[in-house]
Gaussian input, Z-matrix of N, CA and C with variables (Angstrom, degrees):
# hf/3-21g

backbone

0 1
 N
 C     1     B1
 C     2     B2     1     A1
 N     3     B3     2     A2     1     D1
 C     4     B4     3     A3     2     D2
 C     5     B5     4     A4     3     D3
 N     6     B6     5     A5     4     D4
 C     7     B7     6     A6     5     D5
 C     8     B8     7     A7     6     D6
 N     9     B9     8     A8     7     D7
 C    10    B10     9     A9     8     D8
 C    11    B11    10    A10     9     D9
 N    12    B12    11    A11    10    D10
 C    13    B13    12    A12    11    D11
 C    14    B14    13    A13    12    D12
 N    15    B15    14    A14    13    D13
 C    16    B16    15    A15    14    D14
 C    17    B17    16    A16    15    D15
 N    18    B18    17    A17    16    D16
 C    19    B19    18    A18    17    D17
 C    20    B20    19    A19    18    D18
 N    21    B21    20    A20    19    D19
 C    22    B22    21    A21    20    D20
 C    23    B23    22    A22    21    D21
 N    24    B24    23    A23    22    D22
 C    25    B25    24    A24    23    D23
 C    26    B26    25    A25    24    D24
 N    27    B27    26    A26    25    D25
 C    28    B28    27    A27    26    D26
 C    29    B29    28    A28    27    D27
 N    30    B30    29    A29    28    D28
 C    31    B31    30    A30    29    D29
 C    32    B32    31    A31    30    D30
 N    33    B33    32    A32    31    D31
 C    34    B34    33    A33    32    D32
 C    35    B35    34    A34    33    D33
 N    36    B36    35    A35    34    D34
 C    37    B37    36    A36    35    D35
 C    38    B38    37    A37    36    D36
 N    39    B39    38    A38    37    D37
 C    40    B40    39    A39    38    D38
 C    41    B41    40    A40    39    D39
 N    42    B42    41    A41    40    D40
 C    43    B43    42    A42    41    D41
 C    44    B44    43    A43    42    D42
 N    45    B45    44    A44    43    D43
 C    46    B46    45    A45    44    D44
 C    47    B47    46    A46    45    D45
 N    48    B48    47    A47    46    D46
 C    49    B49    48    A48    47    D47
 C    50    B50    49    A49    48    D48
 N    51    B51    50    A50    49    D49
 C    52    B52    51    A51    50    D50
 C    53    B53    52    A52    51    D51
 N    54    B54    53    A53    52    D52
 C    55    B55    54    A54    53    D53
 C    56    B56    55    A55    54    D54
 N    57    B57    56    A56    55    D55
 C    58    B58    57    A57    56    D56
 C    59    B59    58    A58    57    D57
 N    60    B60    59    A59    58    D58
 C    61    B61    60    A60    59    D59
 C    62    B62    61    A61    60    D60
 N    63    B63    62    A62    61    D61
 C    64    B64    63    A63    62    D62
 C    65    B65    64    A64    63    D63
 N    66    B66    65    A65    64    D64
 C    67    B67    66    A66    65    D65
 C    68    B68    67    A67    66    D66
 N    69    B69    68    A68    67    D67
 C    70    B70    69    A69    68    D68
 C    71    B71    70    A70    69    D69
 N    72    B72    71    A71    70    D70
 C    73    B73    72    A72    71    D71
 C    74    B74    73    A73    72    D72
 N    75    B75    74    A74    73    D73
 C    76    B76    75    A75    74    D74
 C    77    B77    76    A76    75    D75
 N    78    B78    77    A77    76    D76
 C    79    B79    78    A78    77    D77
 C    80    B80    79    A79    78    D78
 N    81    B81    80    A80    79    D79
 C    82    B82    81    A81    80    D80
 C    83    B83    82    A82    81    D81
 N    84    B84    83    A83    82    D82
 C    85    B85    84    A84    83    D83
 C    86    B86    85    A85    84    D84
 N    87    B87    86    A86    85    D85
 C    88    B88    87    A87    86    D86
 C    89    B89    88    A88    87    D87
 N    90    B90    89    A89    88    D88
 C    91    B91    90    A90    89    D89
 C    92    B92    91    A91    90    D90
 N    93    B93    92    A92    91    D91
 C    94    B94    93    A93    92    D92
 C    95    B95    94    A94    93    D93
 N    96    B96    95    A95    94    D94
 C    97    B97    96    A96    95    D95
 C    98    B98    97    A97    96    D96
 N    99    B99    98    A98    97    D97
 C   100   B100    99    A99    98    D98
 C   101   B101   100   A100    99    D99
 N   102   B102   101   A101   100   D100
 C   103   B103   102   A102   101   D101
 C   104   B104   103   A103   102   D102
 N   105   B105   104   A104   103   D103
 C   106   B106   105   A105   104   D104
 C   107   B107   106   A106   105   D105
 N   108   B108   107   A107   106   D106
 C   109   B109   108   A108   107   D107
 C   110   B110   109   A109   108   D108
 N   111   B111   110   A110   109   D109
 C   112   B112   111   A111   110   D110
 C   113   B113   112   A112   111   D111
 N   114   B114   113   A113   112   D112
 C   115   B115   114   A114   113   D113
 C   116   B116   115   A115   114   D114
 N   117   B117   116   A116   115   D115
 C   118   B118   117   A117   116   D116
 C   119   B119   118   A118   117   D117
 N   120   B120   119   A119   118   D118
 C   121   B121   120   A120   119   D119
 C   122   B122   121   A121   120   D120
 N   123   B123   122   A122   121   D121
 C   124   B124   123   A123   122   D122
 C   125   B125   124   A124   123   D123
 N   126   B126   125   A125   124   D124
 C   127   B127   126   A126   125   D125
 C   128   B128   127   A127   126   D126
 N   129   B129   128   A128   127   D127
 C   130   B130   129   A129   128   D128
 C   131   B131   130   A130   129   D129
 N   132   B132   131   A131   130   D130
 C   133   B133   132   A132   131   D131
 C   134   B134   133   A133   132   D132
 N   135   B135   134   A134   133   D133
 C   136   B136   135   A135   134   D134
 C   137   B137   136   A136   135   D135
 N   138   B138   137   A137   136   D136
 C   139   B139   138   A138   137   D137
 C   140   B140   139   A139   138   D138
 N   141   B141   140   A140   139   D139
 C   142   B142   141   A141   140   D140
 C   143   B143   142   A142   141   D141
 N   144   B144   143   A143   142   D142
 C   145   B145   144   A144   143   D143
 C   146   B146   145   A145   144   D144
 N   147   B147   146   A146   145   D145
 C   148   B148   147   A147   146   D146
 C   149   B149   148   A148   147   D147
 N   150   B150   149   A149   148   D148
 C   151   B151   150   A150   149   D149
 C   152   B152   151   A151   150   D150
 N   153   B153   152   A152   151   D151
 C   154   B154   153   A153   152   D152
 C   155   B155   154   A154   153   D153
 N   156   B156   155   A155   154   D154
 C   157   B157   156   A156   155   D155
 C   158   B158   157   A157   156   D156
 N   159   B159   158   A158   157   D157
 C   160   B160   159   A159   158   D158
 C   161   B161   160   A160   159   D159
 N   162   B162   161   A161   160   D160
 C   163   B163   162   A162   161   D161
 C   164   B164   163   A163   162   D162
 N   165   B165   164   A164   163   D163
 C   166   B166   165   A165   164   D164
 C   167   B167   166   A166   165   D165
 N   168   B168   167   A167   166   D166
 C   169   B169   168   A168   167   D167
 C   170   B170   169   A169   168   D168
 N   171   B171   170   A170   169   D169
 C   172   B172   171   A171   170   D170
 C   173   B173   172   A172   171   D171
 N   174   B174   173   A173   172   D172
 C   175   B175   174   A174   173   D173
 C   176   B176   175   A175   174   D174
 N   177   B177   176   A176   175   D175
 C   178   B178   177   A177   176   D176
 C   179   B179   178   A178   177   D177
 N   180   B180   179   A179   178   D178
 C   181   B181   180   A180   179   D179
 C   182   B182   181   A181   180   D180
 N   183   B183   182   A182   181   D181
 C   184   B184   183   A183   182   D182
 C   185   B185   184   A184   183   D183
 N   186   B186   185   A185   184   D184
 C   187   B187   186   A186   185   D185
 C   188   B188   187   A187   186   D186
 N   189   B189   188   A188   187   D187
 C   190   B190   189   A189   188   D188
 C   191   B191   190   A190   189   D189
 N   192   B192   191   A191   190   D190
 C   193   B193   192   A192   191   D191
 C   194   B194   193   A193   192   D192
 N   195   B195   194   A194   193   D193
 C   196   B196   195   A195   194   D194
 C   197   B197   196   A196   195   D195
 N   198   B198   197   A197   196   D196
 C   199   B199   198   A198   197   D197
 C   200   B200   199   A199   198   D198
 N   201   B201   200   A200   199   D199
 C   202   B202   201   A201   200   D200
 C   203   B203   202   A202   201   D201
 N   204   B204   203   A203   202   D202
 C   205   B205   204   A204   203   D203
 C   206   B206   205   A205   204   D204
 N   207   B207   206   A206   205   D205
 C   208   B208   207   A207   206   D206
 C   209   B209   208   A208   207   D207
 N   210   B210   209   A209   208   D208
 C   211   B211   210   A210   209   D209
 C   212   B212   211   A211   210   D210
 N   213   B213   212   A212   211   D211
 C   214   B214   213   A213   212   D212
 C   215   B215   214   A214   213   D213
 N   216   B216   215   A215   214   D214
 C   217   B217   216   A216   215   D215
 C   218   B218   217   A217   216   D216
 N   219   B219   218   A218   217   D217
 C   220   B220   219   A219   218   D218
 C   221   B221   220   A220   219   D219
 N   222   B222   221   A221   220   D220
 C   223   B223   222   A222   221   D221
 C   224   B224   223   A223   222   D222
 N   225   B225   224   A224   223   D223
 C   226   B226   225   A225   224   D224
 C   227   B227   226   A226   225   D225
 N   228   B228   227   A227   226   D226
 C   229   B229   228   A228   227   D227
 C   230   B230   229   A229   228   D228
 N   231   B231   230   A230   229   D229
 C   232   B232   231   A231   230   D230
 C   233   B233   232   A232   231   D231
 N   234   B234   233   A233   232   D232
 C   235   B235   234   A234   233   D233
 C   236   B236   235   A235   234   D234
 N   237   B237   236   A236   235   D235
 C   238   B238   237   A237   236   D236
 C   239   B239   238   A238   237   D237
 N   240   B240   239   A239   238   D238
 C   241   B241   240   A240   239   D239
 C   242   B242   241   A241   240   D240
 N   243   B243   242   A242   241   D241
 C   244   B244   243   A243   242   D242
 C   245   B245   244   A244   243   D243
 N   246   B246   245   A245   244   D244
 C   247   B247   246   A246   245   D245
 C   248   B248   247   A247   246   D246
 N   249   B249   248   A248   247   D247
 C   250   B250   249   A249   248   D248
 C   251   B251   250   A250   249   D249

   B1=1.4433
   B2=1.5440
   B3=1.3262
   B4=1.4555
   B5=1.5244
   B6=1.3234
   B7=1.4691
   B8=1.5265
   B9=1.3116
   B10=1.4648
   B11=1.5330
   B12=1.3330
   B13=1.4617
   B14=1.5261
   B15=1.3174
   B16=1.4587
   B17=1.5254
   B18=1.3194
   B19=1.4655
   B20=1.5177
   B21=1.3217
   B22=1.4606
   B23=1.5299
   B24=1.3341
   B25=1.4629
   B26=1.5225
   B27=1.3204
   B28=1.4704
   B29=1.5305
   B30=1.3080
   B31=1.4662
   B32=1.5324
   B33=1.3400
   B34=1.4725
   B35=1.5340
   B36=1.3208
   B37=1.4557
   B38=1.5209
   B39=1.3091
   B40=1.4601
   B41=1.5290
   B42=1.3117
   B43=1.4596
   B44=1.5282
   B45=1.3001
   B46=1.4587
   B47=1.5353
   B48=1.3283
   B49=1.4605
   B50=1.5208
   B51=1.3209
   B52=1.4567
   B53=1.5193
   B54=1.3229
   B55=1.4624
   B56=1.5303
   B57=1.3249
   B58=1.4573
   B59=1.5232
   B60=1.3271
   B61=1.4597
   B62=1.5248
   B63=1.3333
   B64=1.4623
   B65=1.5357
   B66=1.3238
   B67=1.4636
   B68=1.5253
   B69=1.3149
   B70=1.4671
   B71=1.5283
   B72=1.3300
   B73=1.4656
   B74=1.5260
   B75=1.3372
   B76=1.4563
   B77=1.5216
   B78=1.3018
   B79=1.4618
   B80=1.5166
   B81=1.3347
   B82=1.4641
   B83=1.5271
   B84=1.3290
   B85=1.4628
   B86=1.5218
   B87=1.3097
   B88=1.4639
   B89=1.5259
   B90=1.3271
   B91=1.4637
   B92=1.5244
   B93=1.3281
   B94=1.4654
   B95=1.5296
   B96=1.3329
   B97=1.4626
   B98=1.5202
   B99=1.3261
   B100=1.4682
   B101=1.5196
   B102=1.3121
   B103=1.4637
   B104=1.5244
   B105=1.3190
   B106=1.4612
   B107=1.5189
   B108=1.3239
   B109=1.4563
   B110=1.5330
   B111=1.3311
   B112=1.4620
   B113=1.5256
   B114=1.3283
   B115=1.4640
   B116=1.5268
   B117=1.3208
   B118=1.4651
   B119=1.5291
   B120=1.3217
   B121=1.4698
   B122=1.5333
   B123=1.3117
   B124=1.4630
   B125=1.5227
   B126=1.3201
   B127=1.4619
   B128=1.5215
   B129=1.3293
   B130=1.4595
   B131=1.5214
   B132=1.3102
   B133=1.4614
   B134=1.5306
   B135=1.3040
   B136=1.4619
   B137=1.5237
   B138=1.2874
   B139=1.4639
   B140=1.5059
   B141=1.3213
   B142=1.4577
   B143=1.5300
   B144=1.2978
   B145=1.4580
   B146=1.5214
   B147=1.2788
   B148=1.4594
   B149=1.5116
   B150=1.2777
   B151=1.4548
   B152=1.5184
   B153=1.3137
   B154=1.4656
   B155=1.5227
   B156=1.3168
   B157=1.4604
   B158=1.5304
   B159=1.3389
   B160=1.4584
   B161=1.5309
   B162=1.3212
   B163=1.4644
   B164=1.5239
   B165=1.3356
   B166=1.4698
   B167=1.5240
   B168=1.3273
   B169=1.4691
   B170=1.5251
   B171=1.3344
   B172=1.4657
   B173=1.5202
   B174=1.3211
   B175=1.4647
   B176=1.5258
   B177=1.3220
   B178=1.4629
   B179=1.5212
   B180=1.3344
   B181=1.4672
   B182=1.5177
   B183=1.3268
   B184=1.4573
   B185=1.5255
   B186=1.3301
   B187=1.4596
   B188=1.5167
   B189=1.3242
   B190=1.4663
   B191=1.5233
   B192=1.3284
   B193=1.4630
   B194=1.5214
   B195=1.3156
   B196=1.4606
   B197=1.5301
   B198=1.3294
   B199=1.4583
   B200=1.5263
   B201=1.3185
   B202=1.4672
   B203=1.5338
   B204=1.3245
   B205=1.4716
   B206=1.5312
   B207=1.3419
   B208=1.4645
   B209=1.5249
   B210=1.3242
   B211=1.4645
   B212=1.5286
   B213=1.3344
   B214=1.4725
   B215=1.5234
   B216=1.3330
   B217=1.4615
   B218=1.5207
   B219=1.3123
   B220=1.4651
   B221=1.5158
   B222=1.3103
   B223=1.4579
   B224=1.5278
   B225=1.3298
   B226=1.4586
   B227=1.5199
   B228=1.3232
   B229=1.4622
   B230=1.5141
   B231=1.3231
   B232=1.4539
   B233=1.5206
   B234=1.3018
   B235=1.4626
   B236=1.5157
   B237=1.3274
   B238=1.4538
   B239=1.5320
   B240=1.3139
   B241=1.4569
   B242=1.5258
   B243=1.3174
   B244=1.4686
   B245=1.5214
   B246=1.3252
   B247=1.4581
   B248=1.5235
   B249=1.3094
   B250=1.4719
   B251=1.4992
   A1=109.62
   A2=117.00
   A3=121.19
   A4=110.93
   A5=115.78
   A6=120.49
   A7=110.98
   A8=116.33
   A9=120.73
   A10=111.04
   A11=116.39
   A12=120.20
   A13=111.39
   A14=116.01
   A15=119.82
   A16=111.45
   A17=116.55
   A18=120.52
   A19=111.48
   A20=116.15
   A21=120.33
   A22=111.45
   A23=117.21
   A24=120.36
   A25=113.61
   A26=118.28
   A27=119.90
   A28=111.90
   A29=117.81
   A30=121.68
   A31=112.95
   A32=120.21
   A33=118.70
   A34=113.39
   A35=118.51
   A36=121.42
   A37=112.98
   A38=116.70
   A39=121.26
   A40=111.74
   A41=116.43
   A42=122.27
   A43=109.59
   A44=116.24
   A45=120.25
   A46=110.15
   A47=115.57
   A48=122.77
   A49=108.06
   A50=116.88
   A51=119.91
   A52=109.67
   A53=115.48
   A54=122.66
   A55=108.43
   A56=116.34
   A57=120.54
   A58=112.32
   A59=117.63
   A60=120.12
   A61=111.84
   A62=116.98
   A63=122.93
   A64=110.44
   A65=116.21
   A66=120.93
   A67=112.50
   A68=117.90
   A69=120.80
   A70=110.22
   A71=116.78
   A72=121.25
   A73=110.52
   A74=117.46
   A75=120.10
   A76=112.02
   A77=117.09
   A78=120.36
   A79=111.10
   A80=116.54
   A81=120.60
   A82=110.60
   A83=117.58
   A84=120.91
   A85=109.91
   A86=116.67
   A87=121.44
   A88=111.59
   A89=116.29
   A90=120.92
   A91=111.58
   A92=116.18
   A93=120.35
   A94=110.30
   A95=116.75
   A96=120.44
   A97=111.89
   A98=116.79
   A99=121.08
   A100=111.12
   A101=115.74
   A102=120.61
   A103=110.92
   A104=116.50
   A105=119.74
   A106=112.31
   A107=116.95
   A108=120.07
   A109=110.85
   A110=116.32
   A111=121.51
   A112=113.71
   A113=117.32
   A114=121.30
   A115=111.58
   A116=115.97
   A117=120.12
   A118=110.50
   A119=117.07
   A120=120.88
   A121=110.11
   A122=116.98
   A123=120.24
   A124=111.68
   A125=116.94
   A126=120.34
   A127=111.91
   A128=116.97
   A129=121.14
   A130=113.81
   A131=118.42
   A132=120.73
   A133=112.76
   A134=118.61
   A135=123.76
   A136=114.06
   A137=118.51
   A138=121.18
   A139=110.03
   A140=114.33
   A141=115.54
   A142=109.07
   A143=116.76
   A144=121.32
   A145=113.01
   A146=117.53
   A147=120.38
   A148=111.28
   A149=115.26
   A150=122.06
   A151=110.57
   A152=116.97
   A153=119.76
   A154=110.67
   A155=117.09
   A156=120.71
   A157=110.56
   A158=116.92
   A159=121.51
   A160=110.26
   A161=116.67
   A162=120.80
   A163=110.02
   A164=117.14
   A165=121.30
   A166=110.87
   A167=116.46
   A168=120.32
   A169=110.28
   A170=117.55
   A171=119.76
   A172=111.62
   A173=117.45
   A174=120.21
   A175=110.82
   A176=116.09
   A177=120.41
   A178=110.53
   A179=116.66
   A180=120.07
   A181=110.39
   A182=116.67
   A183=119.65
   A184=110.65
   A185=117.44
   A186=120.77
   A187=112.23
   A188=116.37
   A189=120.54
   A190=110.99
   A191=116.56
   A192=120.26
   A193=110.78
   A194=116.99
   A195=120.65
   A196=110.27
   A197=117.00
   A198=120.61
   A199=110.93
   A200=116.48
   A201=120.23
   A202=110.85
   A203=116.46
   A204=120.42
   A205=110.35
   A206=116.68
   A207=120.21
   A208=111.49
   A209=116.70
   A210=121.71
   A211=112.42
   A212=116.26
   A213=122.95
   A214=111.55
   A215=115.28
   A216=121.39
   A217=112.04
   A218=117.02
   A219=122.71
   A220=108.87
   A221=115.26
   A222=122.39
   A223=112.00
   A224=116.13
   A225=122.04
   A226=108.38
   A227=116.62
   A228=121.48
   A229=108.48
   A230=115.87
   A231=121.28
   A232=110.67
   A233=116.86
   A234=121.85
   A235=111.23
   A236=117.43
   A237=120.07
   A238=113.28
   A239=119.07
   A240=121.72
   A241=111.82
   A242=117.78
   A243=121.18
   A244=111.63
   A245=117.46
   A246=120.92
   A247=113.17
   A248=118.20
   A249=120.51
   A250=112.03
   D1=-47.57
   D2=-179.82
   D3=-58.50
   D4=-46.74
   D5=-179.25
   D6=-62.64
   D7=-42.56
   D8=-178.63
   D9=-63.62
   D10=-44.49
   D11=179.94
   D12=-68.09
   D13=-44.47
   D14=-178.53
   D15=-65.00
   D16=-39.09
   D17=178.37
   D18=-60.94
   D19=-41.84
   D20=-179.42
   D21=-70.59
   D22=-47.70
   D23=-175.72
   D24=-71.21
   D25=-20.72
   D26=178.10
   D27=-96.64
   D28=1.19
   D29=-179.05
   D30=-52.53
   D31=-42.95
   D32=179.18
   D33=-62.63
   D34=-26.18
   D35=-178.28
   D36=-78.39
   D37=-7.96
   D38=178.67
   D39=-93.17
   D40=3.03
   D41=-177.76
   D42=-119.32
   D43=152.54
   D44=173.51
   D45=-72.21
   D46=-40.04
   D47=174.97
   D48=-131.85
   D49=149.80
   D50=-178.77
   D51=-134.36
   D52=143.16
   D53=179.15
   D54=-101.46
   D55=97.83
   D56=-179.50
   D57=-74.97
   D58=-9.88
   D59=177.38
   D60=-82.82
   D61=-1.77
   D62=-177.62
   D63=-68.42
   D64=113.52
   D65=-179.37
   D66=-67.65
   D67=-25.16
   D68=179.63
   D69=-65.73
   D70=-44.44
   D71=178.61
   D72=-59.43
   D73=-45.06
   D74=-179.58
   D75=-72.73
   D76=-26.15
   D77=172.71
   D78=-66.30
   D79=-38.43
   D80=177.88
   D81=-65.22
   D82=-40.69
   D83=177.61
   D84=-63.62
   D85=-44.35
   D86=179.52
   D87=-63.14
   D88=-44.11
   D89=179.24
   D90=-62.41
   D91=-41.15
   D92=179.82
   D93=-65.36
   D94=-43.21
   D95=177.70
   D96=-61.18
   D97=-42.70
   D98=178.70
   D99=-65.03
   D100=-39.37
   D101=-179.94
   D102=-60.46
   D103=-46.36
   D104=-178.30
   D105=-75.85
   D106=-29.30
   D107=177.73
   D108=-67.22
   D109=-35.06
   D110=-178.09
   D111=-89.09
   D112=-6.22
   D113=-175.02
   D114=-68.15
   D115=114.86
   D116=178.05
   D117=-68.40
   D118=-28.39
   D119=178.67
   D120=-63.47
   D121=-43.17
   D122=179.02
   D123=-69.78
   D124=-37.50
   D125=179.43
   D126=-64.85
   D127=-30.65
   D128=-177.19
   D129=-85.81
   D130=-1.87
   D131=-176.63
   D132=-71.60
   D133=-29.58
   D134=179.03
   D135=55.68
   D136=12.51
   D137=177.95
   D138=-96.57
   D139=-175.87
   D140=176.09
   D141=-73.36
   D142=173.82
   D143=-172.13
   D144=-85.36
   D145=6.40
   D146=179.96
   D147=113.69
   D148=-176.21
   D149=-179.80
   D150=-58.75
   D151=131.72
   D152=178.82
   D153=-63.31
   D154=-28.56
   D155=178.68
   D156=-70.27
   D157=-42.02
   D158=178.77
   D159=-64.55
   D160=-42.05
   D161=178.91
   D162=-63.81
   D163=-42.78
   D164=179.16
   D165=-61.64
   D166=-46.24
   D167=-178.91
   D168=-61.85
   D169=-44.39
   D170=179.95
   D171=-63.21
   D172=-41.31
   D173=177.99
   D174=-65.69
   D175=-37.51
   D176=178.71
   D177=-64.51
   D178=-48.05
   D179=177.95
   D180=-59.71
   D181=-46.85
   D182=-177.96
   D183=-60.74
   D184=-43.59
   D185=179.34
   D186=-62.53
   D187=-44.27
   D188=179.17
   D189=-64.97
   D190=-46.47
   D191=-179.49
   D192=-63.70
   D193=-38.45
   D194=179.67
   D195=-65.49
   D196=-41.57
   D197=176.97
   D198=-62.85
   D199=-45.05
   D200=179.50
   D201=-63.73
   D202=-35.83
   D203=177.99
   D204=-67.40
   D205=-43.58
   D206=178.56
   D207=-61.47
   D208=-34.01
   D209=178.95
   D210=-82.14
   D211=-3.09
   D212=-179.07
   D213=57.48
   D214=45.33
   D215=-178.64
   D216=-67.41
   D217=114.54
   D218=178.17
   D219=-114.81
   D220=150.42
   D221=177.02
   D222=51.45
   D223=45.08
   D224=178.55
   D225=-79.83
   D226=121.09
   D227=-178.94
   D228=-74.43
   D229=121.01
   D230=-177.17
   D231=-92.74
   D232=-47.38
   D233=-175.67
   D234=-96.37
   D235=50.50
   D236=-176.51
   D237=-77.34
   D238=-6.45
   D239=177.70
   D240=-65.92
   D241=-19.17
   D242=-178.83
   D243=-67.85
   D244=-21.93
   D245=-176.09
   D246=-94.91
   D247=6.81
   D248=-179.38
   D249=-76.85

């Protein structure tokens, strides 16, 4: 689960530019959220939801990505530190 979520949320960092207006990317996030929400295995764990830091980071990424999607951000330069 951790690997699957981290792979998806770090996908924009693996590109020089990223299209946040891409509905496919947001569909994958939505599908993953639905998958874990419906998982009976996760519901039966009765433990805490994981590291508070991991939960915060995921919510932060989701909020940022959602904002960028609403703004229809295309060709957003991710690795712009190389040009400093």
